[in-house]
C-alpha positions in Angstrom: -7.5 -2.1 -22.9 -4.3 -2.5 -24.9 -3.6 -6.1 -25.7 -0.3 -8.0 -25.3 1.5 -10.8 -27.0 0.5 -10.1 -30.6 2.9 -10.3 -33.5 0.9 -9.9 -36.8 -2.5 -8.6 -37.8 -4.3 -11.5 -39.5 -3.6 -15.1 -40.4 -2.8 -14.0 -44.0 -0.7 -11.1 -42.9 1.0 -13.3 -40.4 1.9 -15.8 -43.1 3.6 -13.1 -45.2 5.6 -11.7 -42.3 9.1 -13.1 -41.9 9.6 -14.8 -38.5 11.9 -13.3 -35.9 15.3 -14.9 -35.6 15.6 -16.7 -33.3 11.8 -17.2 -33.1 11.2 -16.3 -29.5 13.9 -13.7 -29.1 12.8 -10.0 -29.2 15.7 -7.8 -29.9 15.7 -4.0 -30.4 18.7 -1.6 -30.2 20.4 -2.1 -26.8 19.7 1.6 -25.8 16.7 3.5 -27.0 17.0 7.3 -26.6 13.5 8.6 -26.5 12.9 12.3 -26.6 9.8 12.7 -24.5 8.8 16.3 -24.1 7.7 17.3 -20.7 6.0 20.4 -19.3 7.9 22.8 -17.0 8.9 21.0 -13.9 8.3 17.5 -15.3 11.0 15.0 -15.5 10.4 13.3 -18.9 6.8 12.8 -18.2 4.2 13.8 -20.8 4.5 11.3 -23.5 1.3 11.9 -25.4 1.6 15.7 -25.5 4.7 17.8 -26.1 4.9 21.3 -24.6 6.3 23.8 -27.1 5.4 21.6 -30.1 1.7 20.9 -29.4 -0.6 23.7 -28.4 -1.6 21.7 -25.3 -0.6 23.1 -21.9 1.2 20.2 -20.2 0.6 20.3 -16.5 1.9 18.1 -13.6 1.6 17.8 -9.8 3.6 21.0 -9.3 1.8 23.2 -11.8 -1.8 22.2 -12.0 -3.1 24.1 -8.9 -1.0 27.1 -9.6 -2.2 27.3 -13.2 -5.9 26.8 -12.4 -6.2 28.8 -9.2 -7.2 32.5 -9.5 -6.2 32.4 -13.2 -7.2 35.2 -15.5 -8.2 32.5 -18.0 -10.5 29.5 -17.8 -9.0 26.0 -18.2 -10.1 22.8 -19.8 -7.9 20.0 -18.4 -7.8 16.4 -19.6 -6.7 14.0 -16.8 -5.4 11.0 -18.8 -3.2 8.0 -18.4 -0.4 7.4 -20.9 -1.0 3.7 -20.9 -4.7 4.0 -21.5 -5.4 2.9 -25.1 -8.4 5.1 -25.4 -6.3 8.1 -24.2 -3.7 7.3 -26.8 -6.3 7.1 -29.5 -7.9 10.4 -28.4 -4.6 12.3 -28.2 -4.7 13.4 -31.9 -8.2 14.9 -31.3 -7.0 16.7 -28.2 -3.9 18.1 -30.0 -6.1 19.2 -32.9 -8.5 20.9 -30.5 -5.7 22.7 -28.8 -4.3 23.8 -32.1 -7.8 24.8 -33.4 -8.5 27.1 -30.4 -4.9 28.3 -29.8 -6.1 31.9 -30.4 -8.5 31.5 -27.5 -5.7 31.0 -24.9 -6.2 34.4 -23.3 -9.8 33.4 -22.4 -9.6 29.6 -22.1 -6.7 27.1 -22.3 -6.6 23.4 -23.2 -4.3 21.4 -20.9 -3.4 17.8 -20.1 -2.1 16.0 -17.0 -0.7 12.4 -17.0 -2.0 10.5 -14.0 0.1 7.5 -15.0 3.1 9.3 -13.7 3.5 8.3 -10.0 4.5 11.8 -9.0 1.1 13.0 -10.2 -0.8 10.2 -8.3 -1.6 12.3 -5.2 -2.8 15.3 -7.2 -5.0 13.1 -9.4 -6.4 11.5 -6.3 -7.1 14.9 -4.7 -9.1 15.9 -7.9 -11.1 12.6 -7.6 -9.9 11.2 -10.9 -10.9 7.5 -11.1 -11.2 6.9 -14.8 -9.4 8.1 -17.9 -9.7 10.3 -19.7 -11.6 12.7 -17.4 -12.2 16.3 -18.5 -12.6 19.1 -16.1 -13.4 22.8 -16.6 -11.9 25.4 -14.2 -13.4 28.9 -14.1 -11.3 32.0 -14.1 -10.5 33.8 -10.8 -11.4 30.8 -8.7 -9.7 31.5 -5.4 -10.6 28.4 -3.3 -9.5 24.9 -4.3 -12.0 23.2 -6.6 -11.9 19.9 -8.5 -13.5 21.6 -11.5 -16.7 20.9 -13.5 -17.0 17.6 -15.4 -17.3 17.8 -19.2 -20.8 16.6 -20.1 -21.0 16.9 -23.9 -23.0 14.5 -26.0 -19.7 13.1 -27.3 -15.9 14.0 -27.3 -15.7 15.1 -30.9 -13.7 18.2 -31.6 -16.7 20.3 -32.5 -18.7 19.2 -29.5 -15.9 20.0 -27.1 -15.2 23.4 -28.7 -18.9 24.4 -28.5 -19.0 23.2 -24.9 -16.0 25.4 -24.1 -18.0 28.4 -25.3 -21.0 27.4 -23.2 -18.6 27.1 -20.2 -17.2 30.6 -20.8 -20.7 32.1 -21.0 -21.5 30.4 -17.6 -19.1 32.7 -15.9 -20.7 35.5 -13.8 -20.1 39.0 -15.0 -17.4 39.7 -12.4 -15.5 36.4 -13.1 -15.4 36.5 -16.9 -11.8 36.3 -18.2 -10.9 39.9 -19.0 -9.5 39.0 -22.4 -12.7 37.3 -23.4 -14.9 39.6 -25.6 -18.7 39.8 -25.2 -20.3 36.7 -26.5 -23.9 37.6 -26.1 -25.7 38.9 -29.2 -26.5 42.5 -29.6 -29.9 43.8 -30.8 -29.8 44.2 -34.7 -31.0 47.8 -34.4 -27.8 48.7 -32.5 -25.9 48.0 -35.7 -27.8 50.7 -37.6 -26.4 53.3 -35.1 -22.9 52.3 -36.0 -23.3 52.9 -39.7 -21.7 56.0 -41.1 -19.8 56.8 -37.9 -16.0 56.4 -38.3 -14.7 54.5 -35.3 -11.0 54.1 -36.1 -11.1 50.3 -36.3 -13.1 47.6 -38.0 -16.4 46.3 -36.6 -17.6 43.0 -37.9 -21.0 41.7 -37.1 -21.9 38.0 -37.6 -25.6 37.4 -38.3 -26.7 33.9 -37.4 -29.6 31.9 -35.8 -29.8 31.2 -32.1 -28.4 27.6 -32.5 -25.3 28.6 -34.4 -21.9 28.9 -32.7 -20.1 30.4 -35.7 -20.3 34.0 -34.5 -18.9 33.2 -31.0 -16.1 31.0 -32.6 -15.1 33.9 -34.8 -15.2 36.3 -31.9 -12.8 34.1 -29.9 -10.6 33.5 -33.0 -9.9 37.2 -33.2 -9.0 37.7 -29.5 -5.3 38.2 -30.2 -5.8 40.6 -33.1 -5.8 44.4 -32.9 -7.9 47.1 -34.7 -10.9 44.9 -35.1 -14.0 44.2 -32.9 -16.3 41.3 -33.7 -19.9 41.1 -32.5 -22.8 38.8 -33.2 -26.5 39.4 -33.9 -29.4 37.1 -34.2 -32.0 36.9 -37.0 -34.9 38.2 -35.0 -35.5 41.5 -36.8 -36.3 40.9 -40.4 -36.6 44.6 -41.3 -33.0 45.2 -40.2 -31.8 42.2 -42.2 -33.5 43.4 -45.3 -32.1 46.9 -44.9 -28.6 45.5 -44.6 -29.1 43.1 -47.5 -28.6 40.0 -45.3 -30.3 37.1 -47.2 -28.5 34.0 -45.8 -27.2 32.9 -42.5 -24.6 33.0 -41.3 -23.4 36.3 -42.9 -20.8 38.8 -41.9 -21.4 42.6 -42.2 -18.3 44.7 -42.0 -18.0 48.4 -41.0 -14.6 49.9 -42.0 -12.7 52.4 -39.9 -13.7 55.2 -42.4 -17.4 54.5 -41.9 -18.0 52.6 -45.1 -19.8 49.3 -44.7 -21.2 46.3 -46.5 -21.5 42.5 -46.6 -18.4 40.3 -46.7 -18.3 38.0 -49.6 -16.6 34.6 -48.8 -16.6 31.4 -50.8 -18.4 29.4 -48.0 -20.2 30.7 -44.9 -18.0 28.8 -42.5 -16.1 29.9 -39.4 -12.7 29.4 -41.0 -13.6 31.5 -44.0 -14.9 34.4 -41.9 -11.9 34.3 -39.5 -9.4 34.1 -42.3 -10.9 37.1 -44.1 -11.0 39.3 -41.0 -7.5 38.4 -40.0 -6.2 39.5 -43.5 -7.7 43.0 -43.4 -5.3 45.9 -43.7 -4.0 47.1 -40.3 -5.4 44.1 -38.4 -2.3 42.8 -36.6 -1.7 40.0 -34.2 -0.8 40.8 -30.6 1.8 38.8 -28.6 0.3 35.4 -27.6 0.9 33.4 -24.5 1.6 29.8 -25.4 3.1 26.9 -23.5 6.9 27.2 -23.2 9.1 24.7 -24.9 11.1 22.7 -22.3 14.9 22.7 -22.3 16.8 19.7 -23.7 17.7 18.6 -20.2 14.0 18.4 -19.2 13.0 16.8 -22.5 15.3 13.7 -22.8 14.3 10.4 -21.4 16.6 7.4 -21.6 15.0 4.0 -21.8 17.1 0.9 -21.6 15.8 -2.0 -23.8 15.8 -5.4 -22.1 16.1 -8.3 -24.4 13.5 -11.0 -23.6 12.2 -14.4 -24.7 8.5 -14.3 -25.9 8.1 -17.9 -24.8 8.7 -17.0 -21.2 6.6 -15.3 -18.5 8.5 -12.7 -16.5 8.1 -12.1 -12.7 9.2 -8.5 -13.3 6.1 -7.8 -15.4 3.7 -9.4 -12.9 5.2 -7.6 -9.9 5.4 -4.3 -11.7 1.7 -4.7 -12.7 0.8 -5.4 -9.0 2.7 -2.4 -7.9 0.8 -0.1 -10.2 -2.5 -1.8 -9.5 -2.2 -1.5 -5.7 -0.2 1.7 -5.3 -1.5 3.9 -8.1 -4.7 2.7 -9.7 -6.6 1.7 -6.5 -5.1 4.5 -4.6 -7.2 7.0 -6.6 -10.0 6.0 -4.3 -9.8 7.8 -1.0 -12.0 5.2 0.7 -13.7 1.9 -0.2 -17.1 0.8 1.0 -20.0 -1.4 -0.1 -19.6 -3.0 -3.5 -16.2 -1.4 -4.1 -14.8 -2.9 -0.9 -16.3 -6.4 -1.7 -14.8 -6.2 -5.2 -11.4 -5.5 -3.7 -11.7 -8.3 -1.1 -12.7 -10.8 -3.8 -10.0 -9.7 -6.2 -7.3 -9.8 -3.5 -8.5 -13.2 -2.4 -8.1 -14.6 -5.9 -4.6 -13.0 -6.1 -3.5 -14.3 -2.7 -4.5 -17.8 -3.4 -3.4 -18.1 -7.1 -0.5 -15.7 -7.7 2.5 -17.8 -8.5 5.3 -15.3 -7.9 8.0 -15.1 -5.3 7.4 -15.9 -1.6 7.7 -12.3 -0.3 5.0 -11.1 -2.8 2.8 -14.0 -2.1 3.1 -13.4 1.7 2.2 -9.7 1.2 -0.9 -10.7 -0.8 -1.8 -13.3 1.8 -1.4 -10.8 4.6 -3.6 -8.3 2.8 -6.2 -10.9 2.1 -6.5 -12.1 5.7 -6.6 -8.6 7.0 -9.4 -7.6 4.6 -11.3 -10.7 5.4 -11.2 -10.2 9.1 -11.7 -6.4 9.1 -15.1 -5.7 10.9 -15.6 -2.4 9.1 -17.9 -1.6 6.1 -15.7 1.3 5.0 -11.9 1.7 5.0 -9.6 4.5 4.0 -7.4 3.3 1.2 -4.4 4.7 3.0 -4.7 1.8 5.4 -4.3 -0.6 2.5 -1.3 1.4 1.3 0.3 1.2 4.7 0.2 -2.6 4.5 1.3 -2.7 0.9 4.2 -0.4 1.8 4.9 -2.5 4.9 5.0 0.4 7.3 4.5 -2.1 10.1 7.9 -3.7 9.1 6.4 -7.2 9.0 9.1 -9.7 8.3 9.3 -11.4 4.9 6.8 -9.3 2.9 7.8 -7.2 -0.1 6.5 -5.7 -3.4 8.7 -3.7 -5.7 7.8 0.0 -5.6 8.8 0.8 -9.2 8.1 -0.4 -12.7 10.4 -2.6 -14.7 8.8 -4.0 -17.8 10.4 -6.9 -19.7 8.0 -8.9 -21.8 5.6 -5.9 -21.6 8.0 -3.2 -22.6 7.1 -1.2 -25.6 9.0 0.6 -28.3 7.8 3.9 -26.7 7.1 4.4 -23.0 3.4 4.9 -23.4 2.8 1.6 -25.3 2.1 -1.8 -23.8 3.3 -1.7 -20.1 0.5 -1.8 -17.5 -2.4 -3.1 -19.7 -0.1 -5.8 -21.1 0.9 -6.9 -17.5 -2.8 -7.1 -16.5 -3.6 -9.4 -19.4 -0.7 -11.6 -18.3 -1.8 -11.5 -14.7 -5.4 -12.5 -15.7 -4.3 -15.3 -17.9 -2.0 -16.5 -15.1 -4.8 -16.5 -12.6 -7.1 -18.5 -14.8 -4.4 -21.1 -15.5 -3.5 -21.4 -11.8 -7.2 -21.9 -10.9 -7.4 -24.7 -13.5 -4.1 -26.3 -12.4 -4.7 -26.0 -8.6 -8.5 -26.1 -7.9 -7.9 -26.8 -4.3 -6.2 -23.4 -3.9 -9.5 -21.6 -3.5 -10.9 -24.0 -0.9 -12.4 -22.2 2.1 -12.7 -18.9 0.3 -16.3 -19.3 -0.9 -15.1 -19.6 -4.5 -14.4 -23.3 -4.5 -16.3 -25.3 -7.2 -17.0 -22.1 -9.1 -15.4 -22.2 -12.5 -16.1 -18.6 -13.1 -14.6 -17.4 -9.8 -11.5 -15.8 -11.4 -13.3 -14.3 -14.4 -16.0 -12.8 -12.2 -13.4 -11.2 -9.9 -11.6 -9.8 -12.9 -14.8 -8.6 -14.4 -15.8 -6.7 -11.3 -12.3 -5.3 -11.0 -12.4 -4.0 -14.6 -15.8 -2.5 -14.2 -15.1 -0.9 -10.8 -11.4 0.1 -10.7 -9.7 0.0 -14.1 -8.8 3.5 -15.1 -9.6 3.3 -18.8 -13.4 3.5 -18.5 -14.1 2.7 -22.1 -11.9 -0.4 -21.8 -13.8 -1.5 -18.7 -17.1 -1.1 -20.5 -15.8 -3.2 -23.5 -14.7 -6.0 -21.1 -18.1 -5.8 -19.3 -19.9 -6.1 -22.6 -17.9 -9.2 -23.5 -18.6 -10.8 -20.1 -22.3 -10.1 -20.2 -22.5 -11.6 -23.7 -20.8 -15.0 -23.1 -19.4 -15.5 -19.6 -22.4 -17.7 -18.6 -21.1 -20.3 -21.0 -18.1 -21.1 -18.9 -18.8 -24.3 -17.0 -15.3 -25.6 -16.1 -11.9 -24.1 -15.2 -10.5 -25.1 -18.6 -13.3 -23.3 -20.3 -12.4 -20.2 -18.2 -8.8 -20.3 -19.6 -10.1 -20.5 -23.2 -12.8 -17.8 -22.7 -10.2 -15.3 -21.6 -7.9 -16.3 -24.5 -10.8 -15.8 -27.0 -11.7 -12.4 -25.5 -8.1 -11.3 -25.6 -7.8 -12.1 -29.3 -11.1 -10.2 -29.8 -9.5 -7.2 -28.2 -6.4 -7.6 -30.4 -8.6 -7.6 -33.5 -10.6 -4.5 -32.3 -7.4 -2.5 -31.5 -5.3 -3.6 -34.5 -4.3 -0.5 -36.5 -5.2 1.9 -33.7 -2.8 4.5 -32.3 -2.4 2.4 -29.1 -0.9 -0.4 -31.2 2.9 -0.8 -30.8 4.4 -1.1 -34.3 7.0 -3.4 -33.0 4.3 -5.6 -31.4 1.3 -5.6 -33.7 -2.0 -6.9 -32.2 -3.0 -10.1 -33.9 -4.4 -13.6 -33.1 -2.2 -15.2 -30.5 -0.3 -17.5 -30.0 1.4 -17.2 -33.3 2.6 -20.2 -35.3 6.2 -19.7 -34.3 5.3 -19.9 -30.6 2.8 -22.8 -31.0 2.8 -24.6 -34.3 0.4 -27.2 -33.0 -2.2 -24.6 -32.1 -2.8 -23.8 -35.8 -4.4 -26.1 -38.3 -6.0 -25.6 -41.8 -9.6 -26.6 -42.4 -10.8 -26.3 -46.0 -8.0 -23.9 -46.7 -8.8 -21.6 -43.7 -6.4 -21.1 -40.9 -8.2 -22.4 -37.7 -7.4 -23.0 -34.1 -6.8 -26.4 -32.5 -8.3 -25.5 -29.1 -7.0 -28.6 -27.4 -3.5 -27.6 -28.3 -4.2 -24.0 -27.4 -5.3 -25.0 -23.9 -2.2 -27.0 -23.4 0.0 -24.1 -24.6 -1.8 -21.6 -22.3 -1.3 -23.9 -19.3 2.4 -24.3 -20.1 3.0 -20.6 -21.0 1.2 -19.1 -18.0 2.2 -21.9 -15.6 4.4 -21.3 -12.6 7.2 -23.4 -14.1 7.5 -21.0 -17.0 7.9 -18.0 -14.7 11.5 -16.6 -14.8 13.0 -13.9 -12.5 15.4 -12.4 -15.1 15.5 -8.6 -14.5 13.4 -8.9 -11.3 14.3 -6.8 -8.3 17.0 -8.5 -6.3 15.7 -9.8 -3.0 19.0 -10.9 -1.6 19.5 -14.3 0.0 16.4 -16.5 0.1 16.8 -16.9 3.8 17.1 -13.2 4.6 13.5 -12.4 4.2 13.5 -10.1 7.2 15.0 -7.4 5.1 12.2 -7.5 2.7 9.9 -5.4 4.9 11.5 -2.3 3.3 10.7 -0.8 -0.1 13.5 -1.3 -2.7 14.1 1.6 -5.0 16.2 0.8 -8.1 19.7 2.2 -7.6 19.0 3.4 -4.1 19.3 0.4 -1.9 16.8 -0.3 0.9 14.5 2.6 1.7 11.0 2.9 3.2 8.4 4.4 0.8 7.0 7.7 2.1 3.3 8.5 1.7 1.1 11.3 3.1 -0.6 10.6 6.4 -4.1 10.7 4.9 -7.1 9.6 7.0 -6.1 9.3 10.6 -8.5 6.3 11.0 -5.9 4.2 9.2 -4.0 4.0 12.6 -6.7 1.7 14.0 -6.6 -0.5 10.9 -3.1 -1.8 11.4 -2.7 -5.4 10.1 -1.6 -8.0 12.7 2.2 -8.3 12.4 2.4 -12.1 12.1 -0.4 -12.5 9.6 0.1 -14.2 6.3 0.8 -17.6 4.7 4.0 -19.4 5.1 6.6 -18.7 2.6 8.2 -21.4 0.6 11.4 -21.5 -1.3 11.4 -19.9 -4.8 10.7 -22.4 -7.6 13.5 -21.0 -9.7 17.0 -20.3 -8.6 17.6 -18.1 -11.6 18.7 -14.5 -10.8 18.1 -11.4 -12.8 20.9 -10.1 -15.1 21.1 -6.9 -13.2 20.9 -8.2 -9.7 23.2 -7.2 -7.0 25.1 -9.9 -5.2 24.0 -10.4 -1.5 27.6 -10.0 -0.3 27.7 -6.5 -1.7 25.5 -5.3 1.1 28.3 -6.0 3.6 28.2 -7.2 7.2 26.1 -4.2 8.4 23.3 -5.1 6.0 23.4 -8.7 7.2 23.0 -7.5 10.8 19.9 -5.6 9.9 18.5 -8.7 8.3 19.0 -10.8 11.5 17.0 -8.5 13.8 13.5 -9.1 12.2 14.4 -12.7 11.7 14.9 -13.2 15.4 11.5 -11.4 15.9 9.9 -14.3 14.0 7.5 -12.1 12.1 7.1 -9.4 14.7 7.8 -5.7 13.9 10.2 -3.5 15.8 7.3 -1.9 17.6 6.0 -5.3 18.7 9.5 -6.2 20.0 9.7 -2.9 21.9 6.3 -3.4 23.5 7.4 -6.9 24.6 10.5 -5.6 26.3 8.5 -2.9 28.1 5.9 -5.4 29.2 8.6 -7.7 30.4 10.3 -5.0 32.5 7.0 -3.8 33.9 6.0 -7.4 34.8 9.3 -7.9 36.5 9.0 -4.7 38.6 5.4 -5.7 39.5 6.4 -9.1 40.7 9.3 -7.7 42.7 7.0 -5.2 44.4 4.5 -7.9 45.2 7.3 -10.0 46.7 8.5 -7.3 49.0 4.9 -6.4 50.0 4.0 -9.9 51.0 7.3 -10.4 52.8 6.9 -7.3 54.9 3.3 -8.2 55.6 4.4 -11.7 56.7 6.9 -10.2 59.2 4.2 -8.0 60.8 1.9 -11.0 61.3 4.8 -12.9 63.0 5.4 -10.0 65.4 1.7 -9.8 66.4 1.2 -13.5 66.9 4.5 -14.1 68.8 4.0 -15.1 72.5 7.1 -15.4 74.7 7.5 -18.8 76.6 6.8 -18.8 80.4 
């Protein structure tokens, strides 16, 4: 899990690094133009792989099914997330693999799809991708939809994956083998003797090897795009044939020339690269046209990122809300349904969020509504689409809202794939531990009261169960298993997470996931908290009492600022917040697929949720729109849900229908009894004598 908030790599390096000026201000060029190559049909998406430059085939939601369905070649697809530190660190290996086997493309192709892009969320969900990176093989000529076969190699090193690709190709049935793939099975050694002395018009190379070797098959695939040469392999089972041909070491290459002459190939080292290079350099051996990923046009390949200046001493609402948006709408949404331990983990985590999240009232009300709904739901399995409906406020509940796009501020990186979501999670976790320490009564009645580990255990289970970077989740679980039982007070929980965060900083320092503008080092740095640092016997050490005070101040609600946050309009106009707000597009309702029809029966009660309270800070974002800009018509829309006092438009319509039906029923009953009364009067009337 990528760490946030670091500025230098070690106490010594930190001392030699000049401080920023002013100390807390982070300034980079006002407009960063990042050229992020994308695959065909992508809009500036693939940041780790560049189609046309890398040999990786860059796929997206619009191309993955078309590429892998009924294809004449097999596919190995990496489903990754551009924010995942392990994926960033693995990208050079994947690029190297794709380059190493680029000549195999007619038989099997190496591709990648970024599940961090929200447009790819549904397709990643349909393929059952829960963790990153996930590797799937797709056989050639597969006509029906399939989620592919998982890679199950001993490790993910280049050689292991390359050899597993060969095994996968050989697992094709005879009728489904990619037509461009030569025969990979060995031929009997005695068949080679029949070829000797018979001119064939092209070269025939035979690789002799033992049964565990992959060199022969690798050379066969390396020569796929080359003409006038055929490569076969043979095993070392027939010693008589080997002696007749003069083969004394394995692997060896025996070459039969087009004119019928033949003999052993002499190479400096008996390695795949030496054999392949020699065979490719033979006279009249020419390379055929090769199908490679197309390079996107400049229009598809340019992404503009606006840099937002920020104060490192502040905590930004935009980071926390953007993190919640990604957590609830993208990461958790990879699960089609939740049951058992997964559902309990979600309930506990949402409970902690609802009680301790210090953000703006509409977001707190949404979390409170979600928490109460999950707590009262009498089902042991729910489709996640039902949760999405509530998060997207499809019931139009008054006063709840969560931004439906990402806007990083303190968590922005110098490149789009750096920092971002993992940074926001660290900030969120720190904030929750600080809030639990500052407001212990907040968890009263939840079952977590008087438990100093409540927040950390909820975070631990979330990381283990849902966090997309599986390796990161395993590291966090290992840290928790090692020392979490030492936490006995809420303050110790705050310091435990701080220590673990610094341990992650230390582990990831110098890795490819490290942002060069924000190096990962012990935090807080001296310029942020001079009192946190002290020198004991010449060694830079922590003053943990001061660190605790700093963490409580830094992650406290009073340090939370709304600069750059999505504009919510006037504080009193919370009725309009039931709609999703898309940057630059005004008020719109987010659209999602219908999904599981059972979600209809799981609608949250419209009035549910905690009371909202006025925002703690009146500060508005630098790019907010003024409320008056919405005009009178917008103010009219706001007034309708407000008069509904928390009821949706459907609820109001039902009330009107019931009112009219009740009125008609009462009128009918009135006329019925009046007519009946008159009949009784006529029957009982006796004229006077």
